[in-house]
C-alpha positions in Angstrom: -183.9 -30.3 64.3 -186.2 -33.1 65.5 -188.8 -34.2 63.0 -186.7 -32.9 59.9 -185.9 -35.2 57.2 -182.3 -35.4 56.1 -181.8 -33.9 52.6 -180.0 -37.1 51.3 -183.2 -39.4 52.3 -185.4 -36.9 50.7 -183.3 -37.2 47.6 -183.3 -40.8 47.6 -187.2 -41.1 48.1 -187.7 -38.8 45.0 -185.4 -40.7 42.7 -186.9 -42.5 39.8 -187.0 -46.2 40.4 -185.1 -48.3 37.7 -187.1 -50.4 35.1 -187.8 -54.1 36.6 -185.9 -56.9 35.1 -187.2 -59.9 33.3 -190.7 -59.5 31.8 -191.9 -56.8 33.8 -193.3 -53.9 32.0 -195.8 -51.0 32.2 -199.2 -51.9 32.0 -199.6 -49.7 28.7 -196.6 -51.5 27.5 -198.0 -55.0 28.1 -201.1 -54.2 25.9 -198.7 -52.9 23.1 -196.8 -56.0 23.3 -199.7 -58.4 23.3 -200.7 -56.6 20.0 -204.0 -55.4 21.4 -203.3 -51.5 21.0 -200.8 -48.9 20.8 -199.5 -47.3 24.2 -201.4 -44.1 23.9 -204.6 -46.2 23.3 -203.8 -48.2 26.2 -203.3 -45.3 28.6 -206.6 -43.9 27.6 -208.3 -47.7 28.3 -206.7 -47.3 31.7 -207.6 -44.2 32.5 -211.2 -45.1 31.5 -211.2 -48.0 34.1 -211.7 -50.5 31.5 -208.5 -52.3 32.1 -208.1 -55.1 34.7 -205.3 -57.0 36.3 -206.6 -60.2 37.7 -209.8 -59.2 39.3 -208.7 -55.6 40.1 -209.3 -52.6 38.1 -206.2 -50.6 37.5 -206.4 -46.8 36.5 -202.8 -46.1 36.9 -200.8 -46.0 33.6 -197.5 -46.5 35.6 -198.4 -49.6 37.0 -196.1 -52.5 36.5 -197.3 -55.9 35.5 -195.4 -59.4 34.8 -196.1 -60.4 31.3 -195.2 -63.9 32.0 -197.8 -64.3 35.0 -200.2 -61.4 34.8 -204.1 -62.1 33.6 -204.9 -58.8 32.0 -208.5 -57.9 30.9 -210.2 -55.1 28.8 -213.9 -54.8 29.3 -213.7 -57.8 31.6 -212.4 -60.0 28.5 -209.1 -61.6 28.8 -206.2 -60.3 26.5 -203.8 -62.9 25.1 -201.1 -62.4 22.7 -201.7 -62.4 19.1 -199.7 -64.1 16.4 -197.6 -61.4 15.0 -198.6 -60.6 11.1 -196.5 -58.5 8.6 -198.4 -57.8 5.5 -197.5 -55.6 2.3 -200.2 -54.1 0.0 -199.9 -52.7 -3.3 -202.4 -49.8 -2.6 -204.5 -48.7 -5.6 -205.1 -45.0 -6.3 -208.5 -43.8 -4.9 -208.4 -45.7 -1.5 -208.0 -43.9 1.9 -205.7 -45.2 4.7 -208.2 -45.6 7.4 -210.3 -48.5 8.9 -213.5 -46.6 8.8 -214.3 -43.3 6.6 -217.1 -41.0 7.7 -217.7 -40.1 4.2 -218.1 -43.8 3.1 -215.2 -43.7 0.5 -213.4 -47.1 0.1 -210.4 -47.8 2.2 -207.5 -49.9 2.2 -209.2 -52.5 4.3 -211.3 -53.4 1.4 -208.0 -55.2 0.1 -207.8 -57.0 3.5 -210.9 -59.0 3.5 -209.2 -62.2 3.7 -207.4 -61.1 6.8 -209.5 -61.4 9.8 -207.2 -59.8 12.4 -208.8 -57.0 14.3 -206.0 -54.8 15.3 -204.0 -54.8 11.9 -203.1 -51.5 11.4 -201.2 -49.5 8.7 -197.5 -48.6 9.3 -197.8 -44.7 8.2 -200.3 -43.5 5.4 -200.3 -43.1 1.7 -203.1 -40.4 0.7 -206.1 -41.0 -1.5 -204.2 -40.1 -4.7 -201.1 -41.9 -3.9 -200.3 -45.5 -4.8 -198.0 -48.4 -4.2 -196.1 -50.1 -1.0 -198.1 -49.9 2.3 -197.5 -52.1 5.5 -199.7 -53.5 7.7 -199.0 -55.2 11.4 -200.6 -55.9 14.6 -196.8 -55.3 16.0 -197.4 -52.1 17.5 -193.7 -51.6 18.7 -192.4 -52.6 15.3 -194.5 -50.2 13.8 -193.6 -47.4 15.7 -189.9 -47.9 15.6 -190.2 -48.1 11.5 -191.9 -45.0 11.6 -189.3 -43.1 14.2 -187.4 -40.5 12.2 -184.4 -41.7 14.5 -184.1 -44.7 12.9 -183.6 -43.3 9.2 -185.3 -45.8 7.4 -185.4 -44.5 3.8 -188.7 -44.5 1.6 -188.2 -44.3 -2.1 -191.2 -43.0 -4.7 -191.6 -43.1 -8.2 -193.1 -39.6 -9.3 -194.7 -38.4 -12.6 -194.6 -34.8 -12.9 -196.0 -32.5 -15.6 -192.8 -31.2 -17.2 -189.2 -32.4 -18.1 -187.0 -32.7 -15.0 -184.0 -30.9 -14.9 -180.6 -30.8 -12.7 -181.7 -27.5 -11.1 -185.3 -28.9 -9.9 -183.4 -32.1 -8.4 -180.9 -30.1 -6.8 -183.5 -28.1 -5.0 -185.6 -30.9 -3.7 -182.2 -32.2 -2.1 -181.1 -28.9 -1.1 -184.5 -28.1 0.7 -187.5 -26.2 0.0 -189.9 -24.1 2.2 -193.7 -24.8 2.0 -196.1 -23.3 4.5 -193.0 -22.2 6.7 -191.6 -25.7 7.0 -188.1 -26.8 5.5 -188.8 -30.0 3.2 -185.9 -31.9 1.9 -185.4 -35.1 0.0 -182.5 -37.4 0.6 -182.0 -38.1 -2.9 -183.9 -37.3 -6.2 -182.9 -38.3 -9.9 -184.4 -38.5 -13.1 -185.9 -42.0 -14.4 -187.2 -41.2 -18.0 -188.9 -38.5 -19.8 -192.1 -38.6 -22.1 -192.9 -35.9 -24.5 -194.1 -33.4 -21.7 -193.4 -35.0 -18.4 -190.7 -37.0 -16.6 -190.8 -39.8 -14.0 -188.4 -39.0 -11.3 -187.4 -41.2 -8.3 -187.2 -39.5 -4.8 -186.0 -40.7 -1.5 -187.1 -39.5 2.0 -186.0 -40.4 5.4 -188.5 -37.8 6.9 -192.3 -38.7 7.4 -193.8 -35.3 6.7 -197.5 -34.8 5.6 -197.6 -34.8 1.8 -193.9 -34.1 1.6 -193.1 -34.9 -2.1 -196.4 -33.1 -3.3 -195.5 -30.2 -1.3 -192.2 -29.8 -2.4 -193.5 -30.0 -6.1 -196.1 -27.5 -5.2 -193.1 -25.2 -3.9 -191.6 -25.3 -7.3 -195.1 -24.7 -9.0 -194.9 -28.4 -10.5 -198.0 -30.6 -10.5 -197.4 -34.4 -9.3 -199.4 -36.4 -11.7 -198.7 -39.8 -10.0 -196.8 -40.9 -6.8 -195.9 -44.4 -6.3 -194.1 -45.6 -2.9 -192.0 -48.6 -4.4 -189.6 -49.3 -1.4 -189.3 -49.2 2.5 -185.7 -49.6 3.5 -184.6 -52.6 1.3 -188.2 -54.0 1.2 -189.5 -53.4 -2.6 -192.9 -53.4 -4.0 -191.7 -55.5 -6.9 -194.1 -57.1 -9.1 -197.0 -57.3 -6.5 -200.3 -56.9 -8.6 -202.2 -53.5 -7.7 -204.8 -54.2 -4.7 -202.9 -57.1 -3.9 -201.6 -58.3 -0.4 -198.8 -60.8 0.7 -196.8 -61.8 3.8 -193.4 -60.4 4.6 -191.0 -63.3 4.1 -188.7 -64.3 7.0 -185.8 -62.6 5.3 -187.6 -59.4 4.3 -188.6 -58.9 8.0 -185.0 -59.6 9.3 -183.4 -57.1 6.8 -186.3 -54.5 8.2 -185.6 -55.2 12.0 -181.9 -55.1 11.2 -182.4 -51.4 9.8 -184.5 -50.2 12.7 -181.7 -51.7 15.1 -183.9 -54.3 16.7 -183.0 -58.0 16.6 -186.3 -59.4 17.9 -187.6 -62.4 16.8 -190.4 -62.6 14.2 -192.8 -63.5 17.0 -192.3 -62.5 20.5 
C-alpha cells in the first residue's frame, strides 16, 4: 500500500549503529578516559546540562565525540587529560575509605597530603577496622576493570582470629558459608601460624562482597581480631610502612594490566 514502509527498511532503521572507529567515543566515556570522573558521574553531569562540546551544551549521554579534536568543558572549564597516577597505600587501622566523612573521622586521604590530584580515587575499599594494601588512581577505566569480578583478580589477606584454626574451619570457608542469605566463599584459606589462643590465617578472594571475610567468620561464630590485605593480584604490600604511600613501578603496573587482560600503556 502507498505510504507504508517496507519491513526491511524499518528493521534497518532500528538496527543499533556500530561504534565509530578511531578515537570517537561517547561523551561519558570521553570524560572517563580524560581522568575527570567515572562514566556514571559523567552521565549525571551531562543530564544536569553542565557539559559542553565546543560552545554547545550537550545533554545526550549517547553523543559521540572525537577525543583527538573535541574541546570538552565542564562548568565552562576545559577538561584536559591528566597524567595517569597509580599509588599504593599501607592503610592504617581506624581510617575510613572516603574523601570526606560526615562524622569528621580521619580518612585515607590524610595519608595523601603530598599528592595534589583532584580526581584520585581508591580502587575498592577497606573498612575502618581493616588494614593493608589500598590502591589509588585517576585512571577510572583501569580501576573499574580491576574491580570487575569477570577479571578474577585475586586479593590476599592475613587474618588473626580468636581461636586456633583447624582444617574444618578452613574447608568450610572454601566450600562456602551463608550469611544473611548470601553465599560467601574463599578461593583459598590456609593456616599461617598459631599463638597461645589465636591463629593467623591467609585468605584469598576473587569476589568483592562487602565485609566478606568478617561475615564468613561471623557465620562460624569466630571473631576477627585483625584483617590485613597483603596482595592484589601479584602486587604485594611488602615492607611499605604503615601510613606510607608510593607509586607503582612500571613492571608492577604492567603485571596488573596483564592480569586484567589489557595491554594499554601506562599513560594513555
